[in-house]
Structures are given as structure tokens and as C-alpha cells.
C-alpha positions in Angstrom: -37.1 -5.9 21.6 -36.1 -2.0 21.9 -38.4 0.2 19.6 -38.1 3.8 18.7 -40.4 6.0 20.5 -41.3 9.7 20.3 -40.2 12.4 22.7 -41.7 12.4 26.0 -45.5 14.1 26.1 -45.0 17.5 27.9 -47.0 17.4 31.2 -50.2 19.9 31.3 -50.4 21.7 34.9 -51.5 19.4 37.7 -50.7 16.1 35.6 -47.7 14.2 36.4 -44.9 14.1 33.5 -45.2 10.7 31.4 -42.0 8.9 31.1 -41.2 7.3 28.0 -38.3 5.4 26.5 -35.9 7.9 25.0 -35.8 8.0 21.3 -33.2 6.7 19.2 -30.7 9.4 17.4 -28.0 11.4 18.5 -25.7 9.2 20.8 -28.3 6.7 21.4 -28.6 3.5 19.3 -30.3 1.4 21.5 -33.0 1.4 24.5 -31.7 -1.5 26.5 -32.3 -1.2 30.1 -29.5 0.1 32.2 -30.2 -3.3 34.8 -29.7 -5.5 31.5 -31.9 -7.8 29.5 -31.6 -11.0 27.4 -32.2 -11.5 24.1 -31.4 -14.0 21.2 -28.4 -13.5 18.6 -31.2 -12.7 16.1 -32.6 -10.2 18.4 -29.3 -8.4 19.0 -28.4 -7.9 15.8 -31.9 -6.5 14.8 -31.0 -4.1 17.8 -28.2 -2.9 16.3 -29.7 -2.0 12.8 -29.8 1.8 14.1 -26.1 1.8 13.8 -26.4 0.6 10.1 -28.9 3.0 9.4 -26.5 5.8 10.6 -24.0 4.5 8.1 -26.5 4.4 5.3 -27.8 8.0 5.8 -24.6 9.6 6.7 -22.9 8.1 3.6 -26.1 7.9 1.4 -25.5 4.3 0.5 -27.4 2.7 -2.2 -27.9 -1.0 -3.4 -24.7 -0.8 -5.4 -22.8 -0.5 -2.0 -24.2 -3.7 -0.4 -21.7 -6.1 -2.1 -18.7 -3.9 -0.8 -20.2 -4.1 2.8 -20.9 -7.9 2.6 -17.2 -8.5 1.6 -16.0 -6.7 4.7 -18.5 -8.6 7.1 -17.5 -11.9 5.7 -13.8 -10.8 5.8 -14.2 -9.8 9.2 -15.8 -12.9 10.7 -14.1 -15.7 8.5 -10.8 -17.4 9.6 -7.5 -17.2 7.7 -8.4 -13.7 6.1 -6.3 -10.8 6.2 -9.1 -8.9 7.9 -10.0 -11.6 10.3 -10.9 -10.6 13.7 -10.0 -14.1 15.0 -6.3 -15.0 14.1 -6.9 -18.6 15.0 -4.9 -21.0 12.7 -5.7 -24.6 12.6 -4.4 -27.8 11.4 -4.4 -31.4 11.7 -2.4 -31.4 14.9 -4.6 -28.5 16.4 -6.2 -29.2 19.8 -9.4 -30.8 19.5 -10.9 -27.7 21.5 -9.3 -25.3 18.9 -10.7 -27.2 16.1 -14.6 -27.4 17.6 -14.4 -23.7 18.4 -13.0 -22.8 15.1 -15.6 -25.0 13.2 -18.2 -22.9 15.4 -16.7 -19.5 14.4 -17.0 -20.5 10.6 -20.5 -21.5 11.1 -21.8 -18.7 13.0 -19.8 -16.2 10.9 -21.3 -17.0 7.8 -25.0 -17.1 9.3 -24.5 -13.8 10.8 -23.1 -12.3 7.6 -25.9 -13.4 5.8 -28.3 -12.1 8.4 -26.2 -8.6 8.3 -26.4 -8.5 4.5 -30.3 -9.0 4.7 -30.8 -6.2 7.3 -28.6 -3.8 5.0 -31.0 -4.6 2.0 -34.0 -4.1 4.1 -32.6 -1.0 5.6 -32.3 0.8 2.3 -36.2 0.4 1.6 -37.4 0.3 5.4 -35.3 2.4 7.2 -35.2 2.7 11.3 -36.7 5.7 12.3 -34.4 8.0 14.4 -36.8 10.4 15.9 -33.9 12.2 18.1 -31.9 13.0 14.9 -29.0 11.3 13.0 -26.7 9.0 15.0 -23.2 10.6 16.1 -21.8 7.6 18.1 -18.3 7.8 19.5 -16.2 4.3 19.0 -12.6 4.1 19.5 -10.8 1.9 17.0 -10.6 -1.8 17.7 -8.1 -2.8 15.2 -10.9 -4.2 12.9 -8.8 -4.2 9.6 -11.0 -3.0 6.5 -10.8 -4.4 2.9 -9.7 -1.6 0.6 -13.1 -1.5 -1.3 -14.8 -0.8 2.4 -12.1 1.6 3.5 -12.7 3.8 0.1 -16.3 3.6 0.8 -16.5 4.7 4.4 -13.5 6.9 4.6 -12.7 8.1 1.1 -15.5 8.5 -1.6 -18.6 9.7 0.7 -17.5 8.5 4.2 -15.8 10.3 6.8 -15.3 10.3 10.7 -19.2 9.9 11.7 -19.7 7.1 9.0 -16.6 5.3 10.1 -17.2 5.4 13.7 -20.8 4.2 13.5 -19.9 1.4 11.5 -16.9 0.6 13.3 -19.2 0.1 16.3 -21.7 -1.9 14.8 -18.7 -4.2 13.3 -17.2 -4.5 17.0 -20.6 -5.6 18.4 -21.1 -8.0 15.4 -17.5 -9.7 16.4 -18.3 -9.6 20.2 -21.7 -11.4 19.2 -20.0 -14.1 17.2 -17.5 -14.7 20.0 -19.6 -14.7 22.5 -21.8 -17.5 20.9 -18.8 -19.8 20.2 -19.2 -21.9 23.4 -22.7 -23.2 22.4 -24.0 -25.8 19.8 -27.3 -24.3 19.9 -26.2 -20.9 19.6 -29.1 -19.1 18.1 -31.3 -20.3 21.3 -28.9 -18.8 23.9 -30.3 -15.7 25.9 -27.4 -13.0 26.0 -27.1 -10.5 28.5 -27.1 -7.3 27.0 -26.6 -3.6 28.7 -26.8 0.0 26.9 -23.4 -0.6 25.9 -24.7 -3.8 23.8 -22.0 -6.8 24.4 -19.2 -4.7 25.6 -19.6 -5.9 29.0 -18.3 -9.4 27.6 -14.9 -7.8 26.5 -12.9 -8.6 29.6 -14.0 -12.1 29.8 -13.8 -12.5 26.3 -10.1 -11.4 26.0 -9.1 -14.0 28.8 -11.0 -16.7 26.6 -9.4 -15.6 23.4 -5.9 -15.5 24.8 -6.0 -18.9 26.1 -7.7 -20.3 23.0 -5.1 -18.5 20.8 -1.9 -18.9 22.9 -2.2 -22.6 24.6 -4.5 -25.6 24.8 -7.7 -24.0 26.3 -9.4 -25.4 29.3 -12.7 -26.6 29.5 -13.5 -24.6 32.8 -12.5 -21.3 30.6 -14.7 -22.2 28.0 -17.6 -22.5 30.7 -16.4 -19.3 32.4 -16.7 -17.4 29.2 -20.1 -19.1 28.6 -21.4 -18.3 32.2 -20.3 -14.7 31.6 -22.1 -14.1 28.3 -25.1 -15.4 30.0 -25.0 -14.0 33.5 -22.7 -11.2 33.0 -21.0 -12.8 36.4 -18.2 -14.9 37.0 -18.5 -18.0 39.4 -16.7 -21.0 40.8 -14.6 -22.9 38.0 -16.7 -25.9 36.9 -18.0 -28.0 33.9 -21.2 -26.5 33.3 -23.7 -23.9 35.2 -27.1 -23.2 35.5 -28.5 -19.6 35.7 -32.1 -18.1 35.9 -33.9 -19.9 33.3 -31.7 -22.8 32.3 -28.6 -24.7 32.3 -25.5 -25.1 30.2 -23.8 -28.4 30.2 -21.6 -30.1 28.0 -23.6 -31.4 24.2 -22.9 -35.1 25.0 -25.7 -34.9 27.3 -28.2 -35.4 24.8 -25.8 -36.5 21.9 -24.2 -39.9 21.2 -20.9 -40.0 23.1 -19.1 -41.4 19.5 -19.9 -38.2 17.8 -20.9 -35.9 20.2 -18.5 -32.6 20.6 -16.0 -33.0 23.4 -15.8 -29.2 24.3 -19.0 -27.3 23.6 -22.1 -26.6 25.7 -25.6 -26.7 24.9 -27.9 -24.4 26.7 -31.2 -25.9 28.2 -34.0 -24.0 28.9 -35.6 -24.8 32.3 -38.0 -22.1 34.1 -37.6 -24.0 37.5 -33.9 -22.8 37.7 -33.4 -19.9 40.1 -30.1 -19.0 41.4 -26.8 -19.4 39.4 -24.7 -22.2 40.3 -21.6 -24.3 38.6 -21.7 -27.8 38.1 -18.3 -29.2 39.7 -16.3 -32.5 39.8 -16.7 -34.8 43.1 -12.9 -35.4 42.5 -10.9 -32.6 41.3 -7.8 -34.7 41.1 -8.6 -37.9 39.3 -5.1 -39.3 39.8 -5.5 -39.5 43.5 -8.9 -41.4 43.0 -8.8 -44.9 44.1 -8.6 -47.6 41.5 -9.6 -51.1 40.8 -7.9 -53.3 38.2 -10.0 -55.1 35.6 -8.6 -58.5 36.6 -10.0 -57.6 40.2 -13.4 -57.4 38.8 -16.1 -60.1 39.9 -16.9 -62.3 36.6 -20.3 -61.6 35.0 -22.8 -64.2 36.4 -25.4 -63.4 33.8 -25.6 -61.1 30.7 -25.7 -57.6 31.6 -28.8 -56.7 28.9 -29.9 -53.2 28.9 -29.2 -51.1 32.0 -31.5 -48.0 32.7 -29.9 -44.5 33.8 -31.0 -41.0 34.7 -29.3 -37.8 35.8 -29.6 -36.9 39.5 -28.3 -33.6 41.0 -27.3 -32.7 44.3 -28.5 -29.5 46.3 -26.7 -26.2 45.6 -23.7 -25.7 48.3 -21.7 -22.2 48.3 -22.5 -21.8 44.7 -21.9 -25.2 43.3 -23.3 -28.4 43.0 -22.5 -32.0 41.9 -24.6 -34.4 39.7 -24.3 -38.2 39.1 -25.5 -40.8 36.5 -27.8 -43.2 38.4 -27.5 -46.6 36.6 -30.0 -49.6 37.5 -30.0 -53.1 36.8 -32.3 -56.0 38.3 -32.9 -53.8 41.2 -29.5 -52.8 42.0 -27.9 -49.2 41.3 -24.4 -48.0 40.6 -23.7 -44.1 40.6 -21.1 -42.4 38.7 -20.0 -38.8 39.3 -21.2 -36.9 36.2 -18.2 -34.7 36.3 -16.1 -37.5 35.8 -18.1 -39.0 33.1 -17.5 -35.9 31.1 -13.9 -35.6 31.5 -13.7 -39.1 30.2 -15.6 -38.1 27.4 -13.4 -35.4 26.5 -10.3 -37.5 26.9 -11.6 -40.7 25.4 -10.2 -41.3 21.7 -12.6 -41.9 19.0 -10.3 -44.9 17.2 -9.0 -48.0 18.5 -7.4 -51.1 17.3 -9.7 -54.0 15.9 -11.8 -56.0 18.7 -9.3 -58.9 17.9 -6.3 -56.8 19.3 -7.7 -57.1 22.6 -6.2 -59.5 25.2 -9.3 -59.7 27.3 -12.6 -58.7 27.9 -14.6 -57.0 31.0 -18.4 -56.9 32.0 -19.7 -53.5 31.6 -22.2 -53.7 34.9 -19.2 -55.1 36.9 -16.9 -51.9 35.9 -19.8 -49.8 36.7 -20.3 -51.1 40.2 -16.6 -51.3 41.2 -15.1 -48.7 43.5 -13.0 -45.8 42.2 -11.9 -45.9 38.6 -11.2 -49.2 36.8 -7.9 -49.7 34.7 -5.5 -52.3 33.7 -1.6 -52.7 33.2 -2.2 -56.2 32.0 -3.0 -55.8 28.0 -5.8 -54.0 26.0 -9.4 -54.6 27.5 -12.5 -54.3 25.8 -15.8 -53.7 27.4 -19.0 -54.1 25.2 -21.7 -51.5 25.6 -23.6 -52.2 22.5 -27.1 -52.2 23.0 -27.0 -49.7 25.8 -28.5 -45.9 26.0 -26.2 -43.2 25.4 -26.3 -42.2 29.1 -25.3 -45.5 30.2 -22.0 -45.2 27.6 -21.4 -41.9 29.4 -21.8 -43.4 32.7 -19.2 -46.2 31.6 -16.6 -43.4 30.6 -16.8 -42.1 34.2 -16.1 -45.0 35.5 -12.8 -46.0 33.6 -9.7 -44.7 34.3 -9.4 -41.7 31.5 -6.0 -42.5 30.1 -5.6 -44.9 27.1 -9.6 -44.9 26.7 -11.0 -45.2 23.5 -14.7 -45.3 22.3 -15.2 -47.8 19.2 -18.0 -48.5 16.9 -19.2 -52.0 16.7 -18.9 -51.9 12.7 -15.3 -50.2 12.8 -12.9 -51.7 10.6 -9.7 -50.2 12.0 -6.9 -49.5 9.4 -4.3 -51.4 11.3 -1.4 -49.3 9.9 -2.8 -45.9 10.5 -4.0 -47.1 14.4 -0.6 -48.3 15.1 0.7 -44.9 14.2 -2.0 -43.2 15.9 -1.7 -45.3 19.0 2.2 -44.5 19.6 1.3 -40.8 19.6 -1.9 -41.2 21.8 -1.1 -43.4 24.1 1.5 -44.1 26.5 3.7 -47.2 26.0 3.0 -50.0 28.6 6.4 -51.8 28.2 7.6 -50.7 31.6 4.8 -51.9 33.1 3.8 -48.6 35.0 1.2 -47.0 32.3 -2.2 -48.2 31.8 -3.1 -50.5 28.9 -5.9 -49.5 26.6 -9.5 -49.8 27.5 -11.6 -49.8 24.8 -15.6 -49.4 25.0 -17.4 -50.9 22.1 -20.4 -49.0 21.2 -23.2 -48.8 18.7 -22.4 -46.7 15.4 -23.6 -43.4 15.7 -26.3 -43.7 13.0 -28.2 -46.7 15.1 -29.2 -43.8 17.8 
């Protein structure tokens, strides 16, 4: 982490000058290198503490003022407040991506607010040294509303332009931090790219990300694009995940049960072997155009499928992109399913379905996995039994089935008939005209069994 340092030592005759990191103070609140570096959320918040120290020093704050600033921080990072920095309105009919990102915002916001309050309390008794003198940082207004008590404290009783701009810069960096972390399940471990302007380099990508989140149903590729900018500072081909120096960012379902895993969030997975940046892309961009196989044309199962084994396999990087597959093996025979289509199927799949007795037929999971193209039916609801199978096998099956009218159902799920009928009419196309796909349901183990 950046540390305060003393001014450079003057060079004596005949001795080369010793270059040291410029001291904190004046207009400098950090010592981040111009080429950029990566830090975690906690480390970044610690690195912004000189700004808070400047507020404390300029405003002569005491422990009695902590509650006012804590209230301001929590109001800024919360949803639904007058002072919120993310005016995201959520309800039962909100898109699933908005609900997941909104829950992330609330969880991350509460934790960052707690860390910030701890930092304020510590700085009152253990101040950050500012060897280059008091901080005076110019920070333009970014529309973050203040609570009345905070406005009185920072602009009225003892505050003024210097205090307000120092606090404004710190608060804006905190908001940028919260937003940068939204795409990630393990947000505390994500390596954030930072520069001498902190996280301001993310602002253009953040604006595009939040605009889409607030005005339409945000696309998965837009979530990935913003996450990539946060980690690398650059853009790249649109995809369902990416890799950069030191790790990969792929959907969370790759190491969580498909029944309960987030549909839209990513998990950062450290991997020292990863070098160049690349986007993960689906083999078929338009799944409507993919070849299809009817369930009734699948070969009958000659023996019980039994447990199947699965593993992910990646292809080489070509022009900044790569594809990946799930390789499923049974009795010496292998089937391959595109990982991009499997993740697409997971995002589209409903999490409730009618009880098993409502299905008009069943199909063998292994036969479906070996079928060419995408498996579908127009002849009535069909259930595929994937109980006892590994989560990656279930994910592969999601990639082999046509993603419209696709559901995941736990084996012990006792569906409420009336609720399911009303949900089914809104979530699935009717098959009365014989043109739409009938329902395909995958029967899986309850999540707690994994």
C-alpha cells in the first residue's frame, strides 16, 4: 500500500540524487504509480484515508461528529434513500439481473460503510501523517446529496470549501468503489486497477453500465464489460466472461449449485498461469439458428445412465477471444457442450416448475447430452432426471437443451399448483398453436445436498 514518505534527501556534491515517493499533502492524497497498480477493496479504502484525515484536520472533527458522517455514508450507499447514489428501484417484477445487482449494492454498501466508520474512529487517535502539508484537493461536485446534519457539519458550523471538497472526493471514490465491485460475488478479493486518480478511470465504463442497469434490462455482456474495465482498465470483445493477468472472471455457477447460484454475477478466480487478456465467447452467438433435435427422436436409454463425470476444457486464444466446453464422459464415451450455451441456459432457466406428475414424458439425460444441436419438444412437457449428478453435468445439460421453457426443479420440490399455473402463463409461451416449445424440466438434487 502507498505510504507517506519524507521529502527527498538533498544530494551532496558528486552523489546522485535519491528519488523517493512524493510525500502526502498539498494536492497529493495518494502515491499510486502512474502506470497503475492493483489493490483489493479494503486496501483501496485504506489508501483513501488521507482525504478523511484532511477533513478531520481542516474541520477539527471530534468523536461526537462520527455519527453524522456515518449517517451520511450509509445514506449515500443505501438504496431508496434521498441521498442514494444508485437510484435503483426494485420490486417483485424487477428483472433478475437488477435484483442480483441491487442485493450486491446493499451488501457491499453496508460493509464499506462499516469499514469507513472504523477508519474515521481510528484517524481521530492515530492520524495519517501529511509531510507535505495540509491537503487541499480540488474536487468537482458529482451530485452526491448530503444529509442535513452532514451539510451543517461540512459547510456550516466549522466546515467550508476545503473541507467540502476533500469530503466530496473521498465520498465519490467510495461510490466508485462500491459500483466497481457490483459484478463480483467475491468482491473483497477482486484486484482493482487504480491510478493516481484512484478509481476515476472507471467513470466512462461505469456510466454506460449504470445507464443500462437503470433504464433497461441489462445484458450479461454489459456486466462482463464493466467488470473487465474494473480489473484491467481496458475493453475487449463482448463475452460471457474474461481472463486477465492473474486470473479469470466467469459466472458464479461454475462452482455453485445451478439451482441456487446467481444467474448474472461473476466470480474472480486467481490463476497465476493466466497471462494475456481474453474474452470468453459462445461458439454460437445466435442460438435460434442452432440445429435442433426433438426429444422424441432421441435414442432410448439402453442402460441406466448412472453418475457422469465432467470437466471444463478451454480452447486457445484467437484474436483476443477463446471458447470453452464442458466435457462429459460415461463408459468411455464423451460428449461436449459449449460452456457459453450452458451459461446462457442457466441464465434463462426458470427455478420452479409443475410437479413431476404433470410432465407428459421423460427423456434420458445422457441421450440428450449426446444429441446434435439443441434438444427441444413440442409434444408436451418432458422431464430429464439429473439427480445424483455433479453440478457441472447439470450445467452441461442446461447447455444442451433449448433455453426457452426450460426449468430447474429440485427433486423434493412440492410445487404449489395454483401459484405455478399463474407463473407458467407469464413465463412460458403457450403451445396451443403447435409452434412454441413445450416445457423441458431438469430434475436435480436439492441445493443443500451439495
